[in-house]
C-alpha positions as CSV (number, residue, x, y, z in Angstrom):
1,M,-15.9,64.6,-25.7
2,T,-14.2,67.6,-24.0
3,P,-13.0,70.4,-26.1
4,I,-9.3,71.2,-25.8
5,T,-8.7,74.8,-24.8
6,A,-6.0,77.0,-26.3
7,K,-3.9,76.6,-23.2
8,S,-4.1,72.8,-23.3
9,G,-3.2,72.9,-27.0
10,I,-0.2,75.1,-26.4
11,L,1.0,72.9,-23.6
12,L,0.6,69.8,-25.6
13,A,2.5,71.4,-28.5
14,L,5.3,72.3,-26.1
15,C,5.3,68.8,-24.8
16,C,5.7,67.4,-28.3
17,I,8.5,69.8,-29.2
18,T,10.5,69.1,-26.1
19,A,10.0,65.4,-26.5
20,I,11.4,65.6,-30.1
21,A,14.3,67.7,-28.9
22,G,15.1,65.1,-26.2
23,V,15.0,62.2,-28.6
24,G,17.1,64.2,-31.1
25,S,19.6,65.0,-28.4
26,V,20.0,61.3,-27.5
27,F,20.6,60.4,-31.1
28,E,23.1,63.3,-31.5
29,L,25.0,62.3,-28.4
30,S,25.1,58.6,-29.4
31,S,26.5,59.5,-32.8
32,G,29.8,60.6,-31.2
33,E,30.1,64.1,-32.6
34,P,27.0,66.2,-32.0
35,E,26.6,69.2,-34.4
36,L,26.1,71.7,-31.6
37,G,28.7,70.1,-29.4
38,S,28.4,67.7,-26.5
39,L,27.8,70.4,-23.8
40,T,25.0,72.2,-25.7
41,T,23.3,69.0,-26.7
42,G,23.6,67.7,-23.1
43,I,22.0,70.9,-21.9
44,I,19.1,70.6,-24.4
45,L,18.6,67.0,-23.3
46,A,18.7,67.9,-19.6
47,L,16.1,70.7,-20.1
48,S,13.8,68.8,-22.5
49,V,13.2,65.8,-20.2
50,P,11.6,67.7,-17.3
51,L,9.9,70.2,-19.6
52,T,8.2,67.4,-21.4
53,G,6.8,65.9,-18.2
54,I,5.8,69.3,-16.7
55,S,4.0,70.5,-19.9
56,F,2.2,67.2,-20.3
57,W,1.1,67.2,-16.6
58,A,0.0,70.8,-16.9
59,A,-2.1,70.1,-20.1
60,V,-3.8,67.2,-18.4
61,Q,-4.5,69.3,-15.3
62,D,-6.0,72.1,-17.5
63,T,-8.2,69.5,-19.4
64,R,-9.4,68.1,-16.1
65,A,-10.3,71.5,-14.8
66,N,-12.3,72.3,-17.9
67,Q,-14.2,69.0,-17.6
68,E,-15.6,70.1,-14.3
69,R,-17.1,73.2,-15.8
């Protein structure tokens, strides 16, 4: 089993946080009246989707790089 580095752990934590923010934004927008407003919630959703994918991809790349060592 490959140990997870601090960098991978931070990237995975960021991935989880942004995924939760995205799901929460979808629920807020579907409720009709988001607490932060539609524009702010939409911006959070628009930023969280790519950040989730990018941080997950970066964590996987870091783990793969550490396996080769």
